[in-house]
C-alpha positions in Angstrom: 0.0 0.0 0.0 1.3 3.4 -0.9 0.1 6.9 -2.0 1.4 9.3 -4.6 3.5 12.3 -3.7 0.8 14.9 -4.5 -1.6 12.9 -2.3 0.9 12.8 0.5 1.3 16.6 0.4 -2.4 17.2 0.2 -2.8 14.9 3.3 -0.2 16.8 5.3 -2.0 20.0 4.5 -5.3 18.6 5.7 -3.6 17.6 9.0 -2.4 21.2 9.4 -6.0 22.3 8.9 -7.1 19.9 11.7 -4.5 21.4 13.9 -5.8 24.9 13.3 -9.5 23.9 13.2 -10.3 26.4 16.0 -8.8 29.2 13.9 -5.1 29.0 14.7 -2.2 26.6 15.3 -1.4 27.0 19.0 2.3 27.2 20.1 2.4 23.6 21.5 0.6 22.2 18.4 3.0 24.1 16.1 6.0 22.7 17.9 4.5 19.2 17.8 3.7 19.5 14.1 7.1 20.9 13.3 8.8 18.1 15.1 6.7 15.5 13.3 7.2 17.0 9.9 10.9 17.5 10.4 11.2 13.7 10.9 10.1 13.3 7.2 11.7 14.1 3.9 8.8 16.2 2.8 7.4 15.5 -0.7 7.6 18.1 -3.5 10.4 20.1 -1.8 7.9 21.5 0.7 9.2 23.2 3.9 7.9 22.8 7.4 7.4 26.6 7.8 5.5 26.9 4.5 3.2 24.0 5.4 2.4 25.5 8.8 1.9 29.1 7.4 -0.3 28.5 4.3 -4.1 28.7 4.2 -5.6 25.3 3.5 -8.6 24.7 1.2 -9.6 21.4 2.7 -12.2 20.6 0.1 -9.6 21.2 -2.7 -7.0 19.1 -1.0 -9.5 16.3 -0.5 -10.2 16.2 -4.2 -6.5 15.5 -4.8 -6.9 12.2 -2.9 -8.1 9.9 -5.6 -6.6 6.6 -4.6 -8.5 4.4 -2.1 -5.4 4.1 0.1 -5.0 7.9 0.4 -8.8 8.4 1.1 -8.8 5.7 3.8 -5.6 6.9 5.4 -6.5 10.6 5.7 -9.6 9.9 7.8 -7.5 7.7 10.1 -4.8 10.2 10.5 -7.2 13.1 11.0 -9.1 11.2 13.5 -5.9 10.2 15.3 -4.8 13.9 15.4 -8.1 15.1 16.7 -8.5 12.4 19.4 -5.0 11.3 20.4 -4.4 14.2 22.9 -7.5 13.2 24.9 -10.1 15.7 23.7 -11.7 16.5 20.3 -13.1 20.0 20.1 -16.4 20.8 18.3 -14.4 22.5 15.5 -12.1 19.5 15.0 -15.2 17.2 15.0 -16.9 19.4 12.3 -13.8 19.1 10.1 -13.5 15.4 10.8 -17.1 15.0 9.6 -16.3 16.9 6.4 -13.4 14.6 5.8 -15.6 11.6 6.5 -18.2 12.8 4.0 -15.6 13.2 1.3 -13.8 9.9 1.9 -16.7 7.7 3.1 -14.9 5.5 5.7 -16.8 2.2 6.3 -18.8 1.6 9.5 -16.2 -1.0 10.5 -13.3 1.4 10.1 -15.1 4.1 12.2 -16.0 1.5 14.9 -12.4 0.3 15.0 -11.1 3.9 15.5 -13.7 4.6 18.2 -12.6 1.5 20.1 -9.0 2.7 20.1 -9.8 5.9 21.9 -12.8 5.3 24.1 -11.9 4.7 27.8 -8.2 5.3 27.4 -6.4 5.8 30.7 -6.3 9.3 31.9 -3.8 8.7 34.7 -4.3 8.1 38.4 -3.7 4.4 38.6 -1.2 3.1 41.2 2.4 3.9 40.2 4.8 1.2 39.1 7.2 0.1 41.8 10.8 -0.3 40.6 13.5 -0.9 43.2 15.9 2.1 43.6 19.6 1.3 42.8 22.0 3.5 44.7 25.3 2.1 43.2 26.0 4.4 40.2 27.7 1.8 38.0 25.0 -0.8 38.6 22.2 1.7 38.1 23.8 3.0 34.9 24.0 -0.6 33.6 20.4 -1.4 34.5 19.1 1.9 32.9 21.0 1.1 29.7 19.6 -2.4 29.6 16.0 -1.3 30.2 16.2 1.6 27.7 17.5 -0.8 25.0 14.8 -3.4 25.7 12.1 -0.8 25.4 13.6 0.7 22.2 13.9 -2.7 20.6 10.2 -3.4 21.3 9.2 0.0 20.0 11.1 -0.8 16.8 9.2 -4.0 16.4 6.0 -2.1 16.8 7.1 0.6 14.4 7.7 -2.0 11.7 4.1 -3.3 11.9 3.2 -3.6 8.2 -0.6 -3.0 8.2 -1.4 0.8 8.2 -4.9 0.4 9.7 -3.6 -1.6 12.7 -0.4 0.5 12.8 -2.4 3.1 14.6 -2.9 0.6 17.4 0.8 -0.3 17.5 1.7 3.4 17.4 -0.4 3.9 20.5 1.3 0.9 22.0 4.7 2.6 21.4 3.5 5.4 23.6 2.6 2.9 26.3 6.1 1.4 26.0 7.7 4.8 26.3 5.6 5.7 29.3 6.6 2.5 31.1 10.2 3.2 30.3 10.0 6.6 31.8 8.5 5.2 35.0 11.0 2.3 35.2 14.0 4.6 34.8 12.6 7.0 37.3 12.1 4.2 39.8 15.8 3.2 39.4 16.7 6.7 40.5 14.3 6.6 43.4 11.5 8.6 41.8 7.9 7.3 42.0 6.6 8.5 38.6 2.9 8.2 38.0 1.4 8.0 34.6 0.4 11.6 34.4 3.9 12.8 35.3 5.4 10.4 32.7 3.0 11.9 30.1 4.2 15.4 30.9 7.8 14.3 30.1 6.6 12.5 26.9 4.7 15.5 25.7 7.5 17.8 26.8 9.9 16.3 24.2 7.1 16.3 21.6 6.3 12.6 21.7 2.8 11.1 22.2 1.1 14.0 20.6 -1.7 13.7 18.1 0.4 15.6 15.6 3.4 13.3 15.8 1.3 10.2 15.7 -0.9 11.3 12.8 2.1 12.3 10.7 4.0 9.1 11.5 1.0 7.0 10.6 0.4 8.8 7.3 4.1 8.4 6.5 3.8 4.7 6.5 2.1 5.0 3.1 4.8 7.3 1.6 6.9 5.7 -1.1 10.4 5.0 0.4 9.2 5.3 4.0 7.5 2.0 5.0 8.2 -0.4 7.8 12.0 -0.1 7.9 11.9 3.7 8.5 9.0 3.1 10.9 11.1 0.8 12.9 14.1 3.2 12.8 11.9 6.2 14.0 10.3 4.2 16.8 13.6 2.9 18.0 15.4 6.3 17.8 12.6 8.2 19.5 12.5 5.7 22.4 16.2 5.3 22.8 16.7 9.1 22.5 14.0 9.6 25.1 15.9 7.2 27.4 19.0 9.4 27.2 17.0 12.5 28.0 15.2 11.1 31.0 18.4 9.6 32.4 19.9 13.1 32.5 16.6 14.5 33.8 16.4 12.1 36.7 20.2 12.3 37.4 19.6 16.0 38.0 17.0 15.2 40.6 14.0 16.2 38.5 10.9 14.0 38.1 9.3 16.5 35.7 10.7 18.8 33.0 11.2 22.5 33.9 12.0 23.9 30.4 10.2 22.2 27.6 12.1 24.1 24.9 15.4 23.0 26.2 14.1 19.5 26.7 12.9 19.3 23.1 16.2 20.6 21.8 18.1 18.0 23.9 15.7 15.2 22.7 16.1 16.2 19.1 19.9 15.7 19.3 19.5 12.5 21.3 17.1 11.1 18.8 19.5 11.8 15.9 22.3 10.1 17.8 20.1 7.1 18.5 19.8 6.3 14.8 23.4 5.2 14.8 22.6 2.9 17.7 19.8 1.4 15.7 22.3 0.4 12.9 24.3 -1.5 15.6 21.2 -3.2 17.0 19.6 -4.4 13.8 20.1 -8.1 14.6 18.7 -7.7 18.1 15.7 -5.9 16.7 15.0 -8.5 14.0 15.3 -11.2 16.7 12.8 -9.3 18.9 10.4 -9.0 15.9 10.6 -12.8 15.4 10.1 -13.5 19.1 7.1 -11.2 19.5 5.4 -11.7 16.1 3.0 -14.4 17.2 2.0 -12.4 20.4 1.5 -9.2 18.4 -0.4 -10.9 15.7 -2.7 -12.5 18.3 -3.2 -9.3 20.2 -4.0 -7.2 17.1 -6.5 -9.8 16.0 -8.2 -9.6 19.4 -8.2 -5.8 19.2 -9.6 -5.7 15.7 -12.4 -8.1 16.7 -13.2 -6.1 19.8 -12.2 -8.9 22.2 -9.8 -6.5 24.0 -9.7 -2.7 24.4 -6.8 -0.5 23.2 -5.9 0.1 26.8 -5.6 -3.7 27.4 -3.6 -4.0 24.2 -1.2 -1.3 25.3 -0.7 -2.8 28.7 0.0 -6.3 27.4 2.4 -5.0 24.7 4.3 -2.9 27.3 4.7 -6.1 29.4 6.9 -7.5 26.6 9.7 -5.0 27.3 
């Protein structure tokens, strides 16, 4: 499955329109969109700034989407962007309805998306308990081991080949990253609840509707595909691990300066791509070991036998 370059650019413009559905692109949304778009080689020589600045004729862009794959995917990505951050405004819903009217998603597709986002955890559950390690050398070794395990699992999820179900696995990547933050915090003696972990994740620009929607759309771009999906998921998780290690080492359980944190993460994510090349064999082995479990869980999720929240939790346990 793939989409043409002009369809990809039209789809990205529509996502920008979803972000500014209430009349503007707010600062946090702009940063999240910019971070997501910068992770791609934009089609047609487009620049991030130009995409974020231009006025979007949504109906005209929807007419560009002539292939079935592009029409199906834009509704998924737009839905993802509107709902992934926890709330969908009335303006976002109105635009989502326009996209649905133009692309005609099937009842099964809409039901599947609804299941992914209804009842997702908002925080407040008991914190994970991970034993503190006071010895610096032993703690550093355990942090390194846990970060690598979580990044390898994220890579296996990022390589998931079916775009429709890739939304579910993208959400599971978030669950893996949240668990990693809480685990590493515990090793430093911090009891990190889910909401605090989310603050760190959002602080570096991960876990946002913008990043997830763009990444999911990118799975249909020619030359992107599952290999780049695996690389991106690994690099973002491993880079996040480096950032939170320094955060907790400095005695912080939550970020103080989000701009500085994003800049630090961007560098760490770029550095992590070199680590991915060294870990390819380990990642492939993880994909083989977890394939049967992931296949079974995604079938259960697709059939409605388990919720997205249950899927996330069971996947995160694999790390």
